[in-house]
N, C-alpha and C positions, 0 to 999 in steps of 0.2 A: 389629508387622508388618514384614516386610522385602521390598524389591523383588526379592530373589533367590529368590522363590517358584519352586519347581520346576514344570515343565510349563506355564509361562505362554505365551500366544500371542506370536509374534514376527513382525516384518516379514521379508521375503525380500531386501530391499535396504536399504542404509544411507541413510536419508533426509537425513542431514546432508551427504552427498557432493554437492557442487555439480556435479560432472561428470554425475551422474544427471539432474539437472534441466536441464543445458545441452543434453542430447539432446532431451528432451521431458518433460512432466509424466508421472510414472509411473502413467498412468491404469489400466492393467490390474492393477497391484498394489493400487491403491486400491479397485478394484471387488472384488477378492478379499478385501481386509481388511474392507470394509463387510459382505460376505456371511458371512465366516468368523470374523473377529477384529476387531471394530470398535474395540477398544482394545487395541493390541498393543505389546509392548516392542520398541524399536529399539536393538539393540546397536551401539554405534559402532565403526568400524574404526580409529579414530585413537587409541584408548586412553582417551579421556575417558568419563565416566559416560554411560550411555544414558538413554532417556526413553520415556515412553508416547506413542504416536501415536494420536490420536483422529480417526477418519475418517468417522463417521456423523453426519449432520445433527443429529439429536435429541440425541446425546451432546455435540456441540459446544455446542449451546444450553445444555445442563445445566452444563457447565464454565463457560461465559461468565457465566451467571447466579448461580452459587454462589461469590461472591467471598470468602466466609468460609473456604471449604475450598480454593479454587484462587486463589492470590494472584499479583498482578502485580509485587510489589515486588522480586523477585530476578531480573528480566529478562523481556523480552517478545519482542524481535526477534532474539535469538541463542539457540542451543541450547548454548552454552558456559556454564561456571560462573564466577562472579565472587565475590570476597569482599565483606564488608559495606561496606568503604571504597570499593571500586570501584563497587558498586551505588549507593551514595549519590552518588558523584561523577557517575555517568552518568544519574542519574534524570531522566526527563522525565515529562510527564503520563501517558504510556503505562505507566510503571512505578510507578504510585501506586494504592493501595487507598482505600476510604472510611475516614474522611471527607476525607482530604487530596485525593483525586482530584476529588470533586465541587466542593470549594471552589476548587481551581485551575482546573477546567474552566469555572466560571461567570465567570471573568475575561474570557474571550473568546467565550463562547456567544452573546451578543447580536449580535456581528458575523457570525455564521454562521446566524442564524435565517432562515426563508424570506423574511420581508419585506426584510431587509437584502440577501439574495442576489438577490431579484427586481430590486433597484435596479441590479444589475450587467448585466442582460440586454442593454441597448442597446449597452454597450461590448463585451461578449463577442461579440455578433452582428456588430458592426462589424469587430472583429479577425478573426473567423472568415471573413467575406466577403473581407476584404483578403488574408488568407493564401491562400484558395482561388483567388482571381483571379490571384495570383502563381504558384501551383502549376500552373495550367492553361496557363501560357505555355510550359511545357517538355513534351516528349514523354514523358519519364520522370523521376521524382524519387525521392529517398529520403524517404519519408513521415515517418519519425521526425525527420529533421533539419529539414525545411521546414514541417512541420505539427504533428505530435504533440508535439514539444518546445516549439514556439513558443506555441501557444494557452494551455497551462497556466501557462507562466512569465509571460506578459503578464498573465494574470488574477491570478496569485499576487502579483506585484509591486503590482498595483493594490489588492488586498485588504489586504495587509500594510502597504503604504505604502513600498515599496522603490524607489529611483530606477531609472529605465529603464536607465541605463548600467551597472547591476550585474547585468543579466539573465544575461549569459554567466558571471559568477562563480557565480551561483546554480545554473546548470545543471552547471558543472564540479564544484562542491562536492557536489551530489547524486550525480553519476556516481561520484565517488571514494568517498563514504560508503556508497552502496548496492552499488557494484561492486567491493568490496575483494577478492572471490574471482575476479574476472575479470582475466586478465593485461593486457587493454587499458587498464584503469584503475589499474593498480598504479604508484604513483609511487616510483621508486628512492630518493628522499629519505626516504620513510616508513621504509624499512629501517634508517635511521640513528637513528630514534627508539626508545629502549629499549621492549621490550614492556610492562614495568611501567608506563611513562608512558602508552602507548597504551590500556592497559586501564582507565585512569582517565578516558578521554574518551568522550562519547557516540558510538556507532557505532565506537569504537575507532580513530579515524582523526584525524591532526593537521589535516585540512581543517576540522574542526569549530572549531578555534581561529580560523581566518580568518573563518568565519561569526560567531563570537562578537564579533570586533572590529567587524564591520559592525553587528551588532545593538546593541552598546553605544553605538556612535556615533549610531545612529538614536534610541535611547532618550534619550540626553542632549538631542538636538534636540527631541524630543517633550515633554520635561519643561519646556522653555522655551516651546514653542509647539505645543500638541497639535493634531492633525487628526483627521478621522473615518476612522481605520484601525485595524487590529489591533495594530500596534506601539504606537500610543498607548494602547490599552487595557492592554497589558502594562506599558508604562513607568509608567503611572499607577495600575495595579492594586495590590490589596493581598491579603494572605493572613493570616487570623487577626488582622486589625487592624494589620498592618505592611506596608510596601512589600516587593515581591519582592527577594530578594538578587540580586546580579549572577549568581550561579550558577543560581538558579532562572529568572531572566529568559533567560539564554543558552540553557539546555537547552530551554526552552519554545519560544523563537524558532527554534532549530535543528529541532525536531520539526516545526513548521509549515512551514518551508522545504522539508524533505525530503518529508514526507507530502503536502503540497499540490502538489508537482511530480511526483514519481515515479509515483504510482498513476494519476493521470489521464492522464499521458503514455502509459503502457503500455496502459491501457484503450483509448485511441484507436488505438494501433498494432495491437493485437489485433483491435479492431473492424473496421478497414479490411482487415486480412488475412482476417478471416472473410467479409467481403463479396466479396473476391476468390475465396475458396474456395467460397462458396455464392452465386453470382451471382443465383440466383433470388430470394434474400432482398433484395438491393438493388433488383431490379426490382419486387418486391412493395412495398417501402417507397416507391419513387418513384410507384407507381400510386396511392398514397393509402389512407386508411382505417386506418393504423397510427399511433398517436400517437408522436411522437418520444421521449417520456419512457418509453414502454413498450419501444421499440427500444433505448433507452439502457440500461435495466435488463438486457436480455438481453446486451448487450455487457459489462456489468460482471460478470454471472454467468459468461459465456463466458471472459472474460479472467482473472478471479480474480487481480488484480494482486499480492496478497500471498498467498503459499503457506500460511503458518501464522502463528499467534501462540502464545506460550508462557505457561504458568503454573507455579507451584510448589505442591504439595500441603502444606497446613499441618497436616494430620492424616491418620492412616490412614483410607482410605476404599475404597469399591468402586464401580466404574463398568462397566456392561455385562459383569459377570462378572470383570473384572480387579481384582486386589487391589493397590491403589496405596498405597505407604507414605509417611508423612510425610517431606517433603524431596525426593520424586521430582519430576522435571520432567515436565510434561504439555503436549504440543503439539497444538493444534487445527488441523487441516488444512482450511482453507477450500477449497483446490483439490479436495479430495475431497467435502466437504459440498455444494458447488455442482454436483456430479454425482450426488447421491444419488437413486437410482431411487424411493425412497419419497416424495420430495418434488417431483421433476421428471419429467414425462413425456418419454421419449426424451431423457435428459439430455445425450447426446453429439451431439445435433443442435442447430444454431444456428437458432433460430426467433425472428424479431424481433417476432412478435405474441404471444409467450408471456405469458399472464396467467391467474391470478396468478403472480407471480415473486418469491417471498420469498427471494431470494438472500442470501448472507452475505458479499459482497465488502467490505462496510463493517462487518462484525461483525454479531452478532445475539444477542439474549437477555441482554445485560448492559450495564453502565454505560459501557463503553468504545466504544460505537458511534461511528463516525468523525465528528469535528467538521465536516469539510468535505464531508459527503455532498451537501448541497444545491448547493454550488458545483460539485462534480464532475458531478452530474446536469445542471445548467444548461449547462455547457460542452459535454458530449457531445450533449445533445438539440439545442441550437442549432446545433452543427456539422453534425449530420445534416440539419437543415432547410435549411441553406445549401448543403450538398453536393447535396441533392435538386434544387435549382434549377439547378445548374451541371454536375453529373456524370451522364452517361448510364450509364456502366459503368466498371469498373476491373479491372485484371488484374495479377498478379505478373509481373515481368520477371526475377526471380531468386529466390534463397533468403533467407528471413528469417534474420538474424544474431541469435541469441538471447543474452541475458545469461547469464553463468555465475554463478548464484546459487541457493542453496537457500532463499532467503527471498522474493525479488521475482521475479515472472514478467515479465521484461522483454524487449523487442526493441531491439537497438541500431541496426539498419539494416533497412529494408524497401523494396526497389525496386518501384515501382508505376507503371503507365501508366494515366492517366485519359483517358477519352473524353468530351469536353465535350458538354453537352446542347444 
């Protein structure tokens, strides 16, 4: 089979174009694709090989669950192509199939289980309350800077065991790694690094090397004196009866740093913007009767902080009528699946009482379900509870400054005025 099949369904926009996403999620195009061509070929405008865009909820679940046919090993977070050496050098837990994935995942799973996460609640609540009390001292704030960035990074440092004085470094590295298509985060020094070298780095950015340096320093300390944190689990962990190599440790550490920071940050930002856009929903939450965890799930569905994840077809196959060839890239668009009319009533409405809410913001249907799901849900639900005590209403005082990225649904700045309760 060849992916050059005639008369195949196609997208009407190039979904790799970060400029498209910078304006807004292409919701109208996704609605059309779900209805007419749920698995459509996306021809790239930059000369690189195209890919299949999977936009319907059920088809996304199929791809997620069939890891034998849809492999993670050749890349997950980028729609570009890499050779075997580059893929091996960049490989994190995300770019692993069974049995490697499950074995690596088990090293840190105990630290992310509900019982371990529940032990964080008091500290998360204390941090959320402190940040909100500070926020309410000003008539207007940039919610991203003073709240959405801060709560996840404080929590992440506590979970991983990273010193508090490295928080700013963590935020800067995440911005650079995730925002490489956004001019605001482009470091001129990066241009001096040959592309061949950058393609050997996770996220393709030299900032990863700085994170590696910190990770290895922490690992050395934990091997002398372990503590109850995720870095200790990694530093003392083993794979197939041997310790992790420095490369395996560094890539795993970096994945946790970025994933644990970015997705929760942007979910909080989009959630607060949604409450500004739909003030009746904030009034309904404050009135009581809606569990904060239910409201948090609607925020995650609404935000869909990761637009897509990618797989590679390991064999010729068919999906929703599309003939997919071995070696074709297949991108699952959570941004579309979370608005699928077949699974969500009034999917373009923000409803904090929505239940059931089987959103796919953390993945669905396969082994790559997000490790930090419980941590993210704890942070957002606790933040909502503490906000309800302190904030009567909120309103935008300017325009949301969106991240220019075809992968992460980010907000860089969000000016908001809070009315104290």
